[in-house]
C-alpha positions as CSV (number, residue, x, y, z in Angstrom):
1,M,53.4,-43.8,-2.7
2,D,51.1,-40.8,-3.2
3,T,47.5,-41.5,-4.3
4,V,46.0,-40.0,-7.5
5,Q,44.2,-37.5,-5.2
6,E,47.4,-36.5,-3.6
7,F,49.1,-36.0,-6.9
8,R,46.2,-33.9,-8.1
9,R,46.3,-31.7,-5.0
10,K,50.0,-31.0,-5.4
11,R,49.6,-30.1,-9.0
12,E,46.7,-27.9,-8.2
13,E,48.6,-26.1,-5.5
14,A,51.6,-25.5,-7.7
15,G,49.4,-24.3,-10.6
16,A,47.5,-22.0,-8.3
17,Y,50.7,-20.4,-7.0
18,I,52.0,-19.8,-10.5
19,R,48.6,-18.3,-11.6
20,S,48.7,-16.0,-8.5
21,K,51.9,-14.6,-10.0
22,T,50.9,-14.3,-13.7
23,D,48.0,-14.9,-15.9
24,F,50.3,-15.7,-18.8
25,K,49.2,-18.9,-20.7
26,P,52.1,-20.8,-22.3
27,E,51.4,-23.0,-25.3
28,Y,54.9,-24.5,-25.4
29,L,57.1,-26.0,-22.7
30,L,60.9,-25.8,-23.3
31,I,63.1,-28.0,-21.1
32,L,66.7,-26.8,-21.3
33,G,69.4,-29.5,-20.6
34,T,72.8,-29.4,-19.1
35,G,74.8,-26.4,-20.3
36,L,71.9,-25.3,-22.5
37,G,70.3,-22.6,-20.4
38,Q,71.4,-19.7,-22.6
39,L,68.4,-20.2,-24.9
40,A,66.5,-18.6,-22.0
41,E,68.2,-15.3,-22.8
42,E,66.4,-15.2,-26.2
43,I,63.0,-15.2,-24.5
44,D,61.1,-12.0,-24.3
45,E,60.5,-12.5,-20.6
46,V,57.2,-11.7,-18.8
47,I,58.0,-13.2,-15.4
48,T,60.6,-15.6,-13.9
49,I,59.7,-17.8,-10.9
50,N,62.3,-19.8,-9.0
51,Y,61.6,-23.5,-8.5
52,D,62.0,-23.2,-4.7
53,E,59.1,-20.7,-4.5
54,I,56.6,-23.1,-6.1
55,P,54.8,-25.6,-3.8
56,H,56.0,-29.2,-4.3
57,F,58.4,-28.4,-7.1
58,P,61.7,-30.3,-6.9
59,V,64.9,-28.2,-6.8
60,S,67.7,-29.0,-9.3
61,T,71.0,-30.0,-7.6
62,V,73.1,-30.2,-10.8
63,E,75.7,-27.6,-11.6
64,S,74.7,-25.4,-14.6
65,H,70.9,-26.0,-13.9
66,A,69.6,-22.6,-12.8
67,G,66.3,-23.8,-11.4
68,K,63.9,-21.2,-12.9
69,L,60.6,-21.1,-14.8
70,I,60.7,-18.4,-17.4
71,F,57.5,-17.2,-19.0
72,G,57.5,-15.2,-22.1
73,E,57.6,-15.2,-25.9
74,L,60.1,-16.9,-28.2
75,G,59.7,-17.0,-31.9
76,G,56.5,-15.2,-31.6
77,K,54.9,-17.9,-29.4
78,P,54.0,-18.0,-25.7
79,V,56.4,-20.3,-23.9
80,V,57.5,-21.4,-20.5
81,A,61.1,-22.6,-20.2
82,M,62.5,-24.8,-17.5
83,Q,66.0,-23.5,-17.0
84,G,67.2,-26.6,-15.2
85,R,65.7,-30.1,-15.1
86,F,65.6,-33.0,-12.7
87,H,67.4,-36.4,-13.1
88,Y,66.7,-39.8,-11.7
89,Y,70.3,-40.0,-10.4
90,E,69.6,-37.0,-8.1
91,G,67.4,-39.3,-6.1
92,Y,64.1,-37.9,-7.4
93,T,61.2,-40.2,-8.1
94,M,59.9,-40.4,-11.7
95,Q,56.7,-38.6,-10.5
96,Q,58.8,-35.7,-9.2
97,I,60.9,-35.6,-12.4
98,V,57.7,-35.0,-14.5
99,F,55.8,-32.9,-12.0
100,P,56.7,-29.6,-13.7
101,L,55.6,-31.0,-17.0
102,R,52.2,-32.0,-15.5
103,V,51.9,-28.5,-14.0
104,A,52.8,-26.8,-17.3
105,K,50.1,-28.8,-19.1
106,S,47.6,-27.6,-16.6
107,L,48.7,-24.0,-17.4
108,G,48.0,-24.5,-21.1
109,A,51.1,-26.0,-22.6
110,Q,50.3,-28.4,-25.5
111,T,53.7,-29.0,-26.9
112,L,57.0,-30.1,-25.3
113,I,60.3,-29.1,-26.8
114,V,63.0,-30.9,-24.9
115,S,66.8,-30.6,-25.2
116,N,69.7,-32.5,-23.6
117,A,73.4,-33.0,-23.5
118,C,74.5,-36.5,-24.5
119,G,77.3,-38.7,-25.6
120,G,77.6,-39.7,-29.2
121,L,77.6,-43.4,-30.0
122,N,77.2,-43.1,-33.8
123,P,80.7,-42.9,-35.3
124,N,79.5,-40.3,-37.8
125,F,78.7,-37.9,-34.9
126,R,81.2,-35.5,-33.4
127,R,81.4,-33.4,-30.2
128,G,79.5,-30.2,-30.8
129,D,77.0,-31.6,-33.3
130,I,73.3,-31.6,-32.7
131,M,70.8,-34.4,-33.3
132,L,67.1,-34.5,-33.8
133,I,65.6,-37.3,-31.8
134,N,63.2,-39.6,-33.8
135,D,62.9,-42.4,-31.2
136,H,64.3,-43.5,-27.9
137,I,65.2,-46.6,-25.8
138,N,64.5,-46.5,-22.1
139,F,67.2,-48.1,-19.9
140,L,66.2,-46.2,-16.8
141,A,64.5,-49.3,-15.3
142,D,61.6,-47.1,-14.3
143,N,59.1,-44.7,-15.8
144,P,56.6,-42.1,-14.6
145,L,53.5,-44.1,-15.4
146,I,54.2,-46.9,-12.9
147,G,51.7,-46.7,-10.1
148,P,48.1,-45.5,-10.0
149,N,46.9,-43.9,-13.3
150,D,45.1,-40.6,-13.2
151,D,42.6,-41.0,-16.0
152,E,42.2,-37.2,-16.1
153,L,45.8,-37.0,-17.4
154,G,45.8,-39.8,-19.9
155,P,45.1,-43.5,-20.5
156,R,46.5,-46.4,-18.5
157,F,48.3,-47.9,-21.6
158,P,49.4,-45.0,-23.8
159,D,50.7,-45.8,-27.3
160,M,54.3,-45.0,-27.9
161,S,54.6,-45.8,-31.7
162,E,55.3,-42.1,-32.4
163,P,56.7,-40.4,-29.2
164,Y,58.3,-37.6,-31.2
165,T,55.7,-35.9,-33.4
166,A,56.4,-36.5,-37.1
167,R,55.1,-33.1,-38.1
168,L,57.5,-31.3,-35.7
169,V,60.4,-33.5,-36.7
170,E,59.8,-32.6,-40.3
171,T,59.5,-28.9,-39.5
172,A,62.8,-29.0,-37.6
173,E,64.5,-30.8,-40.5
174,N,63.3,-28.1,-42.9
175,V,64.5,-25.3,-40.5
176,A,68.0,-26.7,-40.3
177,L,68.1,-27.2,-44.0
178,E,67.1,-23.5,-44.6
179,L,69.6,-22.2,-42.1
180,G,72.4,-24.4,-43.4
181,I,72.8,-26.1,-40.0
182,K,74.2,-29.7,-40.0
183,M,71.8,-31.7,-37.9
184,H,71.8,-35.5,-37.5
185,E,68.7,-37.6,-36.7
186,G,68.6,-40.7,-34.6
187,V,67.8,-42.7,-31.5
188,Y,68.4,-41.5,-27.9
189,L,69.1,-44.1,-25.2
190,A,68.4,-43.1,-21.6
191,V,70.4,-44.5,-18.7
192,S,70.2,-43.6,-15.0
193,G,73.8,-42.4,-14.5
194,P,75.4,-40.5,-12.8
195,M,78.6,-42.4,-13.9
196,M,79.7,-42.5,-17.5
197,E,79.4,-45.9,-19.2
198,T,82.1,-48.6,-19.8
199,K,83.5,-49.4,-23.2
200,A,81.5,-52.7,-23.2
201,E,78.3,-50.8,-22.4
202,Y,78.9,-48.3,-25.2
203,R,79.4,-51.2,-27.7
204,Y,76.2,-52.9,-26.4
205,M,74.2,-49.7,-26.8
206,R,75.4,-49.0,-30.3
207,N,74.6,-52.6,-31.3
208,L,71.1,-52.0,-30.0
209,G,70.7,-49.2,-32.5
210,A,71.2,-46.2,-30.2
211,D,72.9,-43.1,-31.7
212,V,73.4,-41.2,-28.5
213,V,73.2,-41.9,-24.8
214,G,72.1,-39.6,-21.9
215,M,70.6,-39.4,-18.5
216,S,67.3,-37.6,-19.0
217,T,64.5,-36.7,-21.5
218,V,62.7,-40.1,-21.7
219,P,60.7,-39.7,-18.5
220,E,59.4,-36.2,-19.7
221,V,58.6,-37.5,-23.1
222,I,56.7,-40.5,-21.7
223,A,54.6,-38.2,-19.5
224,A,54.0,-35.8,-22.4
225,V,52.8,-38.6,-24.7
226,H,50.6,-39.8,-21.8
227,M,48.9,-36.4,-21.7
228,G,48.5,-36.1,-25.5
229,M,51.1,-33.4,-26.0
230,D,53.2,-33.0,-29.1
231,V,56.9,-33.6,-28.6
232,L,60.1,-32.4,-30.3
233,G,63.5,-33.5,-28.9
234,I,67.0,-32.2,-29.8
235,S,70.3,-33.6,-28.4
236,V,73.6,-31.8,-28.2
237,I,76.5,-34.2,-28.5
238,T,79.0,-33.1,-25.8
239,D,81.4,-36.1,-25.9
240,E,82.3,-39.0,-28.2
241,C,81.6,-42.5,-26.8
242,F,83.6,-44.6,-29.2
243,P,84.9,-47.6,-27.3
244,D,88.2,-48.0,-29.3
245,S,89.3,-44.4,-28.6
246,L,87.5,-43.6,-25.4
247,M,88.8,-40.7,-23.3
248,P,87.9,-39.6,-19.7
249,V,85.2,-36.9,-19.7
250,E,85.0,-34.0,-17.2
251,L,81.9,-31.8,-16.6
252,E,83.9,-28.8,-17.8
253,D,84.4,-30.6,-21.2
254,V,80.6,-31.2,-21.4
255,L,79.7,-27.6,-20.7
256,A,82.3,-26.3,-23.2
257,A,80.9,-28.6,-26.0
258,A,77.3,-27.6,-25.0
259,A,78.3,-23.9,-25.3
260,M,79.8,-24.6,-28.8
261,A,76.6,-26.4,-30.0
262,E,73.9,-24.3,-28.3
263,P,73.7,-21.5,-30.9
264,K,72.8,-24.1,-33.6
265,M,70.1,-25.6,-31.3
266,T,68.8,-22.2,-30.4
267,Q,68.4,-21.2,-34.1
268,V,66.5,-24.5,-34.9
269,I,64.2,-24.2,-31.9
270,I,63.3,-20.5,-32.7
271,G,62.9,-21.4,-36.4
272,V,60.5,-24.2,-35.5
273,L,58.4,-21.9,-33.2
274,E,58.2,-19.3,-35.9
275,K,56.8,-21.8,-38.4
276,L,54.2,-23.3,-36.0
């Protein structure tokens, strides 16, 4: 396991490389989930840096994840967007998964806006809907704070009573209302994947109070809260996980549903940025 000093060195080297390419200072970090990379096209781009150019950055291995950091303006605000994220099932450690988040914070990002593709557990949800995350359940059996704590980043025992910032949740609700966009609100449950779940597992998750299930997001949110960042999370429901009518799911189906829902998510995120 890397020491605190080793983690700091890697973050500093990655940050120094990015600063050698641009003096742009982002205030918002956007993480674009599976099939949700098109939002990047709305950014008034200043510079794009490939992950594989940046020292110590992981490289996304998942189809539809481009693997680029895009710096620019969106909704009149300075942002950096991760077009492609990292998952536990790819074999990355939790520290590697949140490494880009730690680097973005060192560059000036104070707010995380995270998106994901997920399965709908709530019977009122349908494929192609979007959901505002108001809480989560961590079934990953790991988290990025295990191991030595860097007190420069945050406290050893961060409070998680409000991981998703109430002010941002309310702003997103108002934006969706103004735009006439149907947006659910609920609890995201994170599992390791990469396999889909069984009927019994879906029943169990729903009984626990989860509205959607996915394979990402929670590690990044934990790391953001640890560093004192504000957080907004939006899920795109790409398949319906109803045990009594469960159908096999292919990646192509997930990407098609994400493409159907992405314009709604994009409008909400831009609207939120404009109001902040």
